[in-house]
C-alpha positions as CSV (number, residue, x, y, z in Angstrom):
1,M,94.6,96.4,137.3
2,K,94.3,100.1,138.1
3,A,97.6,100.9,136.4
4,F,96.5,99.1,133.2
5,L,93.2,101.0,133.1
6,F,95.0,104.3,133.7
7,A,97.6,103.5,131.0
8,A,94.8,102.6,128.5
9,A,92.8,105.8,129.3
10,M,96.0,107.9,128.9
11,A,96.7,106.2,125.5
12,V,93.2,107.1,124.4
13,V,93.5,110.7,125.6
14,M,96.9,111.1,123.8
15,A,95.6,109.6,120.6
16,V,92.6,111.9,120.5
17,T,94.8,114.9,121.3
18,A,97.2,114.0,118.5
19,H,94.3,113.6,116.1
20,Y,93.1,117.2,116.8
21,V,96.6,118.7,116.8
22,L,97.4,117.1,113.4
23,D,94.0,117.8,111.9
24,Q,93.9,121.5,112.8
25,G,96.1,122.8,110.0
26,F,99.4,121.1,110.9
27,Q,99.3,119.2,107.7
28,Q,99.2,121.3,104.6
29,T,99.4,120.6,100.9
30,A,102.7,121.2,99.1
31,Q,101.2,124.1,97.2
32,D,100.2,125.9,100.4
33,S,103.4,125.1,102.2
34,F,105.8,126.4,99.4
35,S,103.8,129.4,98.2
36,T,104.8,133.0,99.2
37,E,103.4,136.3,98.1
38,G,106.0,136.5,95.3
39,V,106.0,132.9,94.2
40,R,103.1,130.6,93.5
41,L,103.3,127.0,92.4
42,S,101.0,125.9,89.5
43,N,100.1,122.5,88.3
């Protein structure tokens, strides 16, 4: 039972960590990702 509770707690910790990592600017729009100082995408 201890192993199951530990695994469940670790899964929750990993999910919360992944949420914050992906939410903190890892995902960008295509316009932000492919724009440079010399080239800008326009709609």
